[in-house]
C-alpha positions as CSV (number, residue, x, y, z in Angstrom):
1,X,-4.1,-28.4,-4.0
2,X,-3.1,-28.7,-0.4
3,X,-5.2,-28.8,2.8
4,X,-3.8,-27.3,6.0
5,X,-6.9,-28.2,7.9
6,X,-5.4,-30.8,9.9
7,X,-1.9,-30.5,11.7
8,X,0.1,-31.7,8.9
9,X,-0.8,-31.0,5.3
10,X,-2.5,-33.4,2.9
11,X,-1.6,-32.8,-0.7
12,X,-5.1,-33.6,-3.1
13,X,-4.7,-34.6,-6.5
14,X,-7.2,-35.2,-9.0
15,X,-7.2,-36.0,-12.3
16,X,-9.5,-36.2,-15.5
17,X,-11.5,-39.4,-15.6
18,X,-10.8,-42.2,-18.3
19,X,-13.6,-43.0,-20.2
20,X,-11.4,-46.3,-22.1
21,X,-13.6,-49.3,-22.2
22,X,-10.8,-51.6,-21.3
23,X,-9.7,-49.2,-18.5
24,X,-8.0,-51.3,-15.6
25,X,-6.9,-49.0,-12.7
26,X,-5.0,-46.0,-11.5
27,X,-2.0,-45.9,-9.6
28,X,-0.5,-42.8,-8.0
29,X,3.5,-42.2,-7.7
30,X,5.5,-39.3,-6.0
31,X,9.0,-38.2,-6.2
32,X,10.8,-35.0,-4.2
33,X,12.9,-34.3,-7.7
34,X,11.0,-34.0,-11.0
35,X,14.5,-35.7,-12.7
36,X,14.5,-38.6,-10.4
37,X,15.2,-42.3,-11.5
38,X,12.4,-43.7,-9.7
39,X,8.9,-42.9,-8.2
40,X,7.5,-43.9,-5.2
41,X,4.1,-45.8,-5.5
42,X,1.7,-44.4,-3.0
43,X,-1.4,-46.0,-3.6
44,X,-3.0,-49.1,-3.9
45,X,-4.6,-50.2,-7.4
46,X,-8.2,-47.6,-8.3
47,X,-10.2,-49.6,-10.0
48,X,-13.2,-47.8,-10.1
49,X,-12.6,-45.3,-13.0
50,X,-14.3,-42.4,-11.3
51,X,-12.5,-42.4,-8.0
52,X,-10.2,-39.7,-9.7
53,X,-9.4,-38.2,-6.8
54,X,-6.6,-39.1,-4.1
55,X,-5.4,-37.4,-0.9
56,X,-1.5,-38.1,0.1
57,X,-1.4,-37.9,4.0
58,X,2.1,-38.5,3.8
59,X,4.4,-35.8,2.8
60,X,7.0,-34.3,5.1
61,X,7.0,-29.9,4.8
62,X,10.1,-29.6,6.9
63,X,12.0,-32.3,4.7
64,X,11.2,-31.0,1.1
65,X,9.0,-28.3,-0.1
66,X,7.9,-29.4,-3.6
67,X,6.2,-33.0,-4.2
68,X,6.0,-34.0,-7.5
69,X,3.5,-36.5,-8.7
70,X,2.2,-38.3,-11.9
71,X,-0.8,-41.3,-12.4
72,X,0.0,-44.5,-14.3
73,X,-3.3,-45.4,-16.1
74,X,-3.5,-49.6,-16.5
75,X,-5.5,-51.4,-19.0
76,X,-6.7,-54.8,-19.9
77,X,-6.0,-55.1,-23.9
78,X,-6.1,-52.7,-26.5
79,X,-4.4,-49.3,-25.1
80,X,-1.2,-49.0,-23.7
81,X,-0.7,-47.9,-20.5
82,X,-0.1,-44.2,-20.1
83,X,1.4,-41.8,-17.5
84,X,-0.1,-38.4,-16.7
85,X,1.8,-35.0,-17.3
86,X,3.8,-34.4,-14.0
87,X,1.7,-32.4,-11.0
88,X,3.5,-29.9,-8.9
89,X,2.5,-29.1,-5.1
90,X,4.2,-26.8,-3.8
91,X,3.8,-26.7,0.1
92,X,6.5,-24.2,0.7
93,X,8.1,-21.6,-1.1
94,X,11.0,-19.3,0.1
95,X,11.3,-15.6,-1.2
96,X,14.4,-13.4,-0.7
97,X,14.7,-9.9,-2.4
98,X,18.1,-9.8,-1.0
99,X,19.1,-13.0,-2.3
100,X,22.5,-13.7,-4.1
101,X,21.9,-16.6,-5.4
102,X,21.2,-17.0,-9.3
103,X,19.8,-20.4,-9.5
104,X,16.8,-19.8,-7.7
105,X,14.0,-22.4,-7.1
106,X,11.8,-21.0,-4.3
107,X,13.7,-23.7,-1.8
108,X,15.3,-22.5,1.4
109,X,18.7,-22.3,-0.1
110,X,18.0,-20.8,-3.7
111,X,15.0,-18.9,-2.4
112,X,12.6,-16.6,-5.5
113,X,13.4,-12.5,-5.5
114,X,10.4,-11.4,-6.9
115,X,7.4,-12.2,-4.4
116,X,4.6,-11.5,-7.2
117,X,6.2,-13.7,-10.1
118,X,6.9,-16.6,-7.6
119,X,3.1,-16.4,-6.3
120,X,1.7,-16.4,-10.0
121,X,3.7,-19.0,-11.5
122,X,4.6,-21.7,-8.8
123,X,1.5,-20.9,-6.0
124,X,-1.0,-23.0,-5.4
125,X,-3.7,-23.2,-3.3
126,X,-2.7,-23.9,0.3
127,X,0.9,-23.0,-0.2
128,X,2.8,-21.6,2.1
129,X,4.8,-18.7,1.3
130,X,7.6,-17.3,3.8
131,X,9.1,-14.1,3.3
132,X,12.1,-12.8,3.7
133,X,12.6,-9.5,5.4
134,X,13.1,-6.3,3.0
135,X,10.6,-4.1,1.0
136,X,8.8,-6.0,-2.3
137,X,7.4,-3.7,-4.6
138,X,4.5,-5.1,-6.6
139,X,4.5,-3.8,-10.4
140,X,1.3,-5.3,-11.4
141,X,-2.4,-2.9,-12.0
142,X,-3.6,-4.6,-9.6
143,X,-0.9,-5.3,-6.4
144,X,-0.5,-9.0,-5.6
145,X,-3.3,-10.5,-6.7
146,X,-3.6,-13.6,-5.1
147,X,-7.6,-14.3,-5.7
148,X,-6.9,-17.8,-7.5
149,X,-4.9,-19.4,-4.9
150,X,-7.5,-20.6,-2.0
151,X,-5.9,-21.9,0.6
152,X,-2.9,-19.4,0.3
153,X,-1.0,-18.5,3.3
154,X,2.1,-15.8,3.7
155,X,3.9,-15.2,6.7
156,X,6.7,-12.0,6.9
157,X,9.0,-11.6,9.1
158,X,11.9,-14.2,8.4
159,X,15.3,-13.6,8.2
160,X,17.0,-16.0,5.1
161,X,20.1,-17.9,6.9
162,X,18.4,-20.3,9.3
163,X,14.7,-18.9,8.3
164,X,13.6,-18.0,12.1
165,X,11.3,-15.7,12.7
166,X,10.8,-12.3,14.3
167,X,8.1,-10.1,13.1
168,X,9.2,-7.1,14.4
169,X,13.1,-7.4,13.9
170,X,12.6,-8.5,10.5
171,X,10.1,-6.0,8.8
172,X,8.8,-7.4,5.6
173,X,7.1,-4.9,3.4
174,X,5.1,-5.1,0.5
175,X,4.7,-1.9,-1.0
176,X,2.2,-0.8,-4.1
177,X,3.7,3.0,-4.1
178,X,2.6,4.3,-7.8
179,X,2.2,0.9,-9.0
180,X,-0.6,-1.3,-8.3
181,X,-4.5,-0.8,-6.9
182,X,-4.7,-2.9,-4.0
183,X,-0.9,-4.3,-2.2
184,X,-2.7,-7.4,-1.7
185,X,-6.0,-9.1,-2.3
186,X,-6.6,-12.5,-0.8
187,X,-8.6,-15.4,-1.8
188,X,-11.1,-18.0,0.8
189,X,-9.2,-19.7,3.0
190,X,-6.2,-17.6,3.1
191,X,-4.1,-16.5,5.8
192,X,-1.2,-13.0,5.8
193,X,0.4,-12.4,8.6
194,X,3.4,-10.6,9.2
195,X,4.0,-8.0,6.6
196,X,3.5,-4.1,6.5
197,X,1.4,-3.0,3.6
198,X,1.7,0.4,2.7
199,X,1.2,2.6,-1.0
200,X,-2.2,2.1,-2.3
201,X,-3.3,5.2,-3.5
202,X,-4.2,4.8,-7.1
203,X,-7.9,5.7,-6.2
204,X,-10.4,6.2,-3.0
205,X,-11.3,2.4,-3.0
206,X,-7.1,1.4,-3.5
207,X,-6.8,-0.9,0.0
208,X,-3.8,-2.4,1.6
209,X,-5.9,-5.5,2.0
210,X,-8.9,-5.9,-0.4
211,X,-10.9,-9.1,0.4
212,X,-14.1,-9.4,-2.3
213,X,-16.7,-12.5,-2.0
214,X,-14.1,-14.7,0.2
215,X,-14.5,-16.5,3.4
216,X,-12.3,-17.8,6.3
217,X,-9.6,-15.1,5.3
218,X,-7.2,-14.4,8.2
219,X,-5.0,-11.1,8.8
220,X,-3.3,-10.8,11.8
221,X,0.0,-9.2,12.8
222,X,0.2,-6.8,10.2
223,X,0.7,-2.6,10.0
224,X,-1.4,-1.5,7.3
225,X,-0.5,2.1,6.9
226,X,-0.1,4.7,4.5
227,X,-3.2,3.6,1.6
228,X,-6.1,5.1,0.7
229,X,-8.2,2.2,2.4
230,X,-7.0,0.1,5.3
231,X,-8.6,-3.1,4.9
232,X,-11.7,-3.4,2.1
233,X,-13.9,-6.0,3.0
234,X,-16.7,-6.1,0.2
235,X,-19.8,-8.8,-0.2
236,X,-20.8,-11.4,1.7
237,X,-17.1,-12.1,2.8
238,X,-16.0,-13.2,6.4
239,X,-12.9,-12.1,7.9
240,X,-10.9,-12.0,11.1
241,X,-8.4,-9.1,11.5
242,X,-6.0,-9.9,14.8
243,X,-3.5,-8.5,16.7
244,X,-2.6,-5.7,14.2
245,X,-2.3,-2.0,13.3
246,X,-4.5,0.1,10.6
247,X,-3.4,3.5,11.0
248,X,-2.7,6.4,8.7
249,X,-4.4,5.6,5.7
250,X,-6.2,8.3,4.1
251,X,-9.5,7.1,4.2
252,X,-11.5,4.4,6.5
253,X,-9.0,2.3,8.4
254,X,-11.6,-1.2,8.2
255,X,-14.3,-0.6,5.5
256,X,-16.3,-3.3,5.1
257,X,-19.7,-3.6,2.6
258,X,-23.1,-5.4,2.1
259,X,-22.8,-7.9,4.2
260,X,-20.0,-9.3,5.7
261,X,-19.1,-10.7,8.7
262,X,-16.1,-9.2,10.3
263,X,-14.2,-9.9,13.8
264,X,-11.6,-7.6,14.5
265,X,-9.6,-8.1,17.7
266,X,-6.5,-7.1,19.9
267,X,-6.0,-4.2,17.2
268,X,-4.8,-0.4,16.9
269,X,-7.3,1.4,15.1
270,X,-5.4,4.7,14.8
271,X,-5.2,8.2,12.8
272,X,-7.0,7.2,9.9
273,X,-8.4,10.2,7.6
274,X,-12.1,8.4,8.2
275,X,-13.9,6.3,10.3
276,X,-11.6,3.7,12.1
277,X,-14.2,1.2,11.6
278,X,-17.0,1.9,8.9
279,X,-19.4,-1.0,8.5
280,X,-22.7,-1.2,6.2
281,X,-24.9,-3.8,5.7
282,X,-27.6,-4.5,3.3
283,X,-31.2,-3.2,3.7
284,X,-32.1,-5.9,0.6
285,X,-30.9,-9.3,2.1
286,X,-30.0,-10.8,5.7
287,X,-26.3,-9.1,7.0
288,X,-23.8,-10.7,8.6
289,X,-22.7,-10.6,12.3
290,X,-19.9,-7.7,13.2
291,X,-17.9,-8.2,16.4
292,X,-15.3,-5.5,17.5
293,X,-13.0,-6.7,21.0
294,X,-10.3,-5.5,22.7
295,X,-8.9,-2.8,20.5
296,X,-8.0,1.0,21.1
297,X,-9.8,2.8,18.6
298,X,-8.3,6.6,18.4
299,X,-7.4,9.6,16.9
300,X,-9.1,9.1,13.6
301,X,-10.6,12.3,11.5
302,X,-14.3,10.7,11.7
303,X,-16.0,8.3,13.9
304,X,-14.5,5.7,15.7
305,X,-16.8,3.0,15.0
306,X,-19.6,3.6,12.3
307,X,-22.1,0.3,12.1
308,X,-25.1,0.8,10.1
309,X,-27.8,-1.8,8.6
310,X,-26.2,-4.8,9.8
311,X,-28.0,-7.8,11.8
312,X,-25.9,-8.2,15.1
313,X,-23.4,-5.8,16.2
314,X,-21.2,-7.0,19.3
315,X,-18.6,-4.2,20.6
316,X,-17.1,-5.4,23.9
317,X,-13.9,-4.2,25.7
318,X,-12.8,-1.5,23.9
319,X,-10.9,2.0,24.5
320,X,-12.2,4.3,21.7
321,X,-10.6,7.9,22.6
322,X,-10.3,11.3,20.7
323,X,-11.8,10.4,17.6
324,X,-12.7,13.5,15.7
325,X,-16.6,12.7,16.1
326,X,-18.7,9.8,17.6
327,X,-17.1,7.2,19.5
328,X,-19.6,4.5,18.5
329,X,-22.4,5.4,15.8
330,X,-24.8,3.1,15.3
331,X,-28.6,2.6,13.4
332,X,-30.6,-0.2,12.0
333,X,-29.0,-2.6,14.0
334,X,-31.2,-5.9,14.9
335,X,-29.0,-7.6,17.8
336,X,-26.9,-4.7,19.2
337,X,-24.7,-5.6,22.3
338,X,-22.0,-3.2,23.5
339,X,-20.6,-3.7,27.0
340,X,-17.5,-3.0,29.0
341,X,-15.8,-0.4,26.1
342,X,-14.0,2.9,27.7
343,X,-15.4,5.8,25.6
344,X,-13.7,9.2,26.0
345,X,-12.9,12.6,24.6
346,X,-14.3,12.2,21.2
347,X,-15.6,15.1,19.5
348,X,-19.2,14.2,19.0
349,X,-21.4,11.9,21.3
350,X,-19.9,8.7,23.1
351,X,-22.4,6.5,21.9
352,X,-24.7,7.8,19.3
353,X,-27.5,5.2,18.3
354,X,-30.8,5.3,16.5
355,X,-33.3,5.2,19.3
356,X,-33.6,1.8,18.7
357,X,-33.3,-1.0,22.0
358,X,-30.5,-3.3,22.5
359,X,-27.5,-4.4,25.0
360,X,-25.7,-1.2,26.4
361,X,-24.4,-1.7,29.9
362,X,-21.5,-1.2,32.0
363,X,-19.8,1.0,29.8
364,X,-17.8,4.4,30.5
365,X,-18.4,7.1,28.3
366,X,-17.0,10.1,29.7
367,X,-16.3,13.9,28.5
368,X,-17.4,13.6,24.9
369,X,-18.0,16.5,23.0
370,X,-21.9,15.9,22.1
371,X,-22.5,14.2,25.3
372,X,-21.8,10.2,26.4
373,X,-25.2,8.4,25.9
374,X,-26.8,9.8,23.5
375,X,-30.1,8.4,21.4
376,X,-29.6,4.9,23.0
377,X,-32.4,4.6,26.1
378,X,-29.4,4.5,28.3
379,X,-27.3,6.4,30.5
380,X,-25.2,6.8,33.0
381,X,-26.5,5.8,36.0
382,X,-28.0,2.7,34.2
383,X,-27.3,-0.8,33.6
384,X,-23.8,-0.5,34.9
385,X,-22.9,2.7,33.0
386,X,-20.5,5.4,34.4
387,X,-19.4,8.8,33.3
388,X,-16.1,9.0,34.8
389,X,-12.7,10.0,34.4
390,X,-11.0,6.5,33.2
391,X,-7.7,7.4,34.9
392,X,-5.4,6.4,32.2
393,X,-1.5,6.5,32.7
394,X,-0.9,9.1,30.1
395,X,-3.5,9.8,27.5
396,X,-0.6,11.8,25.1
397,X,1.8,8.8,25.0
398,X,-0.5,6.4,23.4
399,X,2.2,4.1,22.9
400,X,4.1,4.2,26.5
401,X,7.4,5.5,27.4
402,X,8.8,2.8,24.8
403,X,6.9,3.8,22.3
404,X,5.8,0.3,21.4
405,X,2.0,-0.7,21.7
406,X,0.6,-3.6,23.1
407,X,2.8,-3.6,25.9
408,X,2.2,-2.7,30.2
409,X,2.9,1.1,29.8
410,X,1.1,1.8,26.7
411,X,-1.1,5.4,27.7
412,X,-4.2,4.1,27.8
413,X,-3.8,1.3,30.2
414,X,-5.3,1.9,33.5
415,X,-4.3,3.3,37.0
416,X,-5.1,1.1,39.9
417,X,-7.5,3.6,41.4
418,X,-9.4,3.9,38.1
419,X,-13.2,3.9,37.9
420,X,-13.2,0.9,35.0
421,X,-11.7,-1.4,37.3
422,X,-13.6,-4.4,38.2
423,X,-16.7,-3.0,36.9
424,X,-17.2,-4.8,33.7
425,X,-19.8,-7.4,32.9
426,X,-17.5,-10.7,32.5
427,X,-20.5,-12.7,31.4
428,X,-20.2,-10.3,28.0
429,X,-16.5,-11.5,26.9
430,X,-16.2,-14.0,24.4
431,X,-14.6,-17.1,26.0
432,X,-11.9,-16.9,23.3
433,X,-10.4,-13.7,24.8
434,X,-8.0,-14.5,27.9
435,X,-5.9,-11.8,27.2
436,X,-6.2,-7.8,27.0
437,X,-4.6,-5.4,24.6
438,X,-1.1,-6.1,26.6
439,X,-1.0,-9.5,26.3
440,X,-2.3,-10.0,29.9
441,X,-4.4,-11.8,31.7
442,X,-8.0,-10.5,30.7
443,X,-9.9,-11.2,33.9
444,X,-7.7,-10.6,36.8
445,X,-10.2,-10.1,40.1
446,X,-13.9,-10.6,40.8
447,X,-15.4,-8.9,37.2
448,X,-13.4,-7.5,34.3
449,X,-12.0,-3.9,33.8
450,X,-13.8,-1.8,31.3
451,X,-11.7,-0.8,28.4
452,X,-9.1,-2.7,26.4
453,X,-6.6,-3.1,28.9
454,X,-6.8,-5.3,32.5
455,X,-5.3,-3.8,35.4
456,X,-2.9,-6.9,36.5
457,X,-2.6,-6.5,40.3
458,X,-5.3,-7.6,42.4
459,X,-5.3,-4.8,44.6
460,X,-3.5,-6.4,47.3
461,X,-0.3,-5.3,46.6
462,X,-1.4,-1.4,46.5
463,X,-0.9,-0.3,49.8
464,X,-0.6,3.8,50.4
465,X,2.2,5.5,52.4
466,X,-0.3,7.9,53.1
467,X,-3.7,9.0,53.2
468,X,-5.7,11.8,54.2
469,X,-9.1,13.5,54.4
470,X,-8.0,17.1,53.8
471,X,-11.2,18.6,53.1
472,X,-13.0,16.7,56.4
473,X,-15.7,15.4,54.2
474,X,-15.5,12.0,55.3
475,X,-13.4,10.4,52.1
476,X,-9.9,10.0,51.7
477,X,-8.4,13.1,49.5
478,X,-4.8,12.8,49.0
479,X,-2.9,9.3,48.5
480,X,1.2,9.4,48.6
481,X,2.6,6.1,47.3
482,X,6.1,5.1,46.8
483,X,5.3,1.3,47.8
484,X,8.0,-1.1,46.5
485,X,5.9,-3.6,44.9
486,X,4.1,-1.4,42.8
487,X,5.1,0.0,39.1
488,X,6.9,3.1,38.9
489,X,4.1,4.8,37.2
490,X,2.0,4.3,40.1
491,X,3.9,5.6,42.4
492,X,3.4,9.1,43.3
493,X,0.8,11.9,44.6
494,X,-2.8,11.2,43.8
495,X,-5.6,13.9,44.5
496,X,-9.2,13.4,44.1
497,X,-11.5,15.6,42.6
498,X,-15.2,16.1,40.9
499,X,-16.8,16.0,44.2
500,X,-14.7,12.9,45.3
501,X,-15.9,10.8,41.6
502,X,-12.3,11.0,40.3
503,X,-8.3,11.0,40.7
504,X,-5.5,11.8,39.5
505,X,-1.8,11.8,39.6
506,X,-0.5,15.2,40.1
507,X,3.4,14.1,40.8
508,X,5.4,11.5,39.8
509,X,7.8,9.4,41.9
510,X,11.1,10.8,41.9
511,X,13.6,9.9,44.9
512,X,15.7,12.6,44.3
513,X,13.4,15.7,45.1
514,X,10.1,14.3,46.1
515,X,9.4,11.9,49.1
516,X,7.0,11.9,51.9
517,X,7.8,12.0,55.1
518,X,11.7,9.8,55.7
519,X,10.2,7.7,53.0
520,X,13.9,7.0,51.7
521,X,15.6,6.2,55.0
522,X,18.0,8.9,55.6
523,X,16.8,10.3,58.8
524,X,15.3,13.6,57.9
525,X,12.1,14.3,56.1
526,X,11.4,15.1,52.9
527,X,7.9,16.4,52.3
528,X,5.6,18.5,54.6
529,X,1.9,18.7,54.1
530,X,0.7,21.5,56.4
531,X,-3.2,22.1,56.4
532,X,-2.7,22.8,60.2
533,X,-6.2,25.1,61.3
534,X,-3.0,26.9,63.9
535,X,-0.9,28.5,61.4
536,X,-0.7,31.5,58.8
537,X,-2.2,30.9,55.2
538,X,1.2,31.4,53.6
539,X,2.5,28.2,55.3
540,X,-0.8,25.8,54.5
541,X,0.3,23.4,51.6
542,X,2.2,21.1,50.2
543,X,6.4,21.8,50.7
544,X,9.3,19.6,49.1
545,X,12.9,19.4,50.0
546,X,15.3,20.1,47.1
547,X,19.3,21.1,46.9
548,X,20.2,17.6,48.1
549,X,17.7,18.5,51.2
550,X,19.6,22.3,52.1
551,X,16.0,24.3,50.8
552,X,12.9,24.0,51.3
553,X,9.7,25.4,48.4
554,X,6.0,24.9,48.6
555,X,4.9,23.8,45.6
556,X,1.1,24.1,45.9
557,X,-1.2,25.8,48.1
558,X,-4.1,25.0,50.6
559,X,-7.3,24.7,48.7
560,X,-10.2,23.2,50.5
């Protein structure tokens, strides 16, 4: 097997103990070519017959993908010294479905074409499998079955010339459409990184990724879509899912069952046919902890997060929006912590509890059809919790104008005037969470923001050009900001509503037709806001110049 717990891989060799009475010692030899004329001796004499395990820490993965080993056993007399069978340690396998080479051996220059056959035949525990872009169909009943390869690492997103890597540019798809059960079944100590996993639809349990009684499983940078279940985690497994999209699966996005330890971080969980994340522990035994931090969970057909009968549930800095039932639903939780979340526009309750205690603080639950804080022993105005419009940039465009999740223009990022700004509990943020969902600094100012996205300016650069107390209530009701040092999505006309508790941008910055008084420096006024007392009512309102400055139009009337 291959041990990758340190910076460089090590090969662990083991062999059957020799029980001959005249045993003298073992010697271990190594080669990089099975047909080599001479093999390198890499051990001293091992004179303890029971010391039949040896670690080779001198392998060079960058130079050789495969090493060959044999053990030479020496005797004092009576028996001839013997060589063992040759053992093969494949450190790295290269797979390219589009390869034109006929003499394939799994090397960089002669990669295998078939992913499943190569891993079945040549991978051992700890092998790293580098997979070039393309679509790999797995024809066996169980898809890519790796449960007997503990420690295996699968990496997609490579091009096959220089084997450089870009997950977004070189999409690597494992497809089980009409063929398999689960797309990939993972063993303990394994990593799956950089794949699109789709097509597991043979029955309601078919998953893009399946983990059964496996520990230390790491799934990252994956797109799990178009399956019955996205990720299925069962029976005392230990799984981390990070920087992945789990969406448009027919049933649950992530489904963990019976005492599994699950961490979901920096993921997009969207548009699944049932719950975005569904977690069921066990009432018969101690359940494992569940941690959900820094995710966008939206548009799922059932609940955003549904968690029941588990020892510890931690839900921190998520944005949970527009799900068809409750945002967060829980019951039977021993140790509960729900903090710094934005929970908005869900068809059920924002937070729906079972009436038990726990830590629920510094959340913004707003505009949820079934109530914002239901049966959870807290409410807006208590424990730092609020109910106010979070002021997203553009909730109609979750991925923003660029169509890419995890960038600065994501629709569920916060506007500068958001009530979620600097109102979270920084002490609740895990120490290893240093970035928000867009990869920016997680805590910028005096306190962490609520939700998965952090506003990146510290407030000093946000200088409105015009503010006005229109209704005479003593607070500003309008901001017109065309400052040069703020992003374009911040520029525009903002008005206060909800009795002064919320802000909304009602017009965007457009230098051709909506500008405030001579902001463009052309010497003519470009906007008139007239709420004067000495003019007829039809003159009061917001006027803008258009037609290259030749015409004026009133676009809003006065409404105090």
